[in-house]
C-alpha positions in Angstrom: 139.8 149.9 78.0 141.4 152.6 80.1 139.8 156.0 81.0 141.8 159.1 81.6 139.8 161.7 83.6 140.9 165.3 83.7 139.2 168.5 84.8 137.8 170.4 81.9 139.3 173.9 81.3 137.2 176.3 79.4 134.4 175.6 76.9 136.5 173.8 74.2 137.8 170.2 73.9 141.3 169.8 75.0 144.3 169.9 72.8 145.1 166.4 73.8 141.8 165.3 72.3 142.4 167.2 69.2 145.8 165.7 68.6 144.7 162.2 69.4 141.7 162.6 67.2 144.0 163.5 64.3 146.2 160.6 65.0 143.3 158.1 65.3 144.4 156.1 62.3 148.1 156.0 63.2 149.2 152.4 64.1 151.9 153.6 66.5 149.6 155.6 68.8 147.3 154.3 71.4 143.8 154.4 70.1 141.4 156.9 71.6 138.0 155.2 71.4 135.7 157.9 72.8 135.3 161.0 74.8 132.6 162.0 77.3 132.0 164.5 80.0 130.8 164.0 83.6 130.6 166.0 86.8 133.1 165.4 89.6 132.1 165.2 93.2 132.7 168.9 93.7 130.5 169.8 90.7 133.2 170.6 88.2 133.1 169.3 84.6 135.5 166.4 83.9 136.7 165.3 80.5 137.0 161.5 80.1 139.1 160.0 77.3 138.6 156.3 76.6 141.6 154.5 75.3 142.3 151.0 74.1 143.9 148.9 76.9 147.7 148.4 76.8 149.1 145.8 79.2 152.3 147.9 79.8 153.5 151.4 79.5 157.0 152.6 78.6 158.0 153.2 82.2 157.1 149.6 83.1 159.1 148.2 80.2 162.2 150.3 81.4 161.7 149.2 85.0 161.4 145.5 83.9 164.7 145.9 81.9 166.5 147.4 84.9 165.3 144.6 87.1 166.6 142.0 84.7 170.0 143.8 84.7 170.1 143.6 88.5 169.4 139.9 88.3 172.3 139.4 85.9 170.2 138.8 82.9 170.3 140.6 79.5 169.7 144.3 80.4 169.0 145.6 76.9 165.9 146.3 75.0 166.3 145.0 71.5 167.0 147.7 68.9 163.9 146.8 66.8 161.7 147.2 69.9 163.2 150.6 70.6 162.7 151.7 67.0 159.0 150.6 67.3 158.5 152.7 70.4 160.2 155.7 68.8 157.8 155.6 65.8 
């Protein structure tokens, strides 16, 4: 799991939560598993979104590909993989 903690603004849940909640059943979106609120050290309310764990993000994939190019290896992401990310 991964937790994204942000400061809560206002009395309503965030738009991020609302969008992710609507996309909960989409196979191409990281699954949001839960939401909970806590207090930060300075007493402000924090919103905590709990996500399924992904071993890499898109930036890491791009950086790995660039590194391969510098090493003289294939520096392209297969088109099927790109299509999958775009979905």
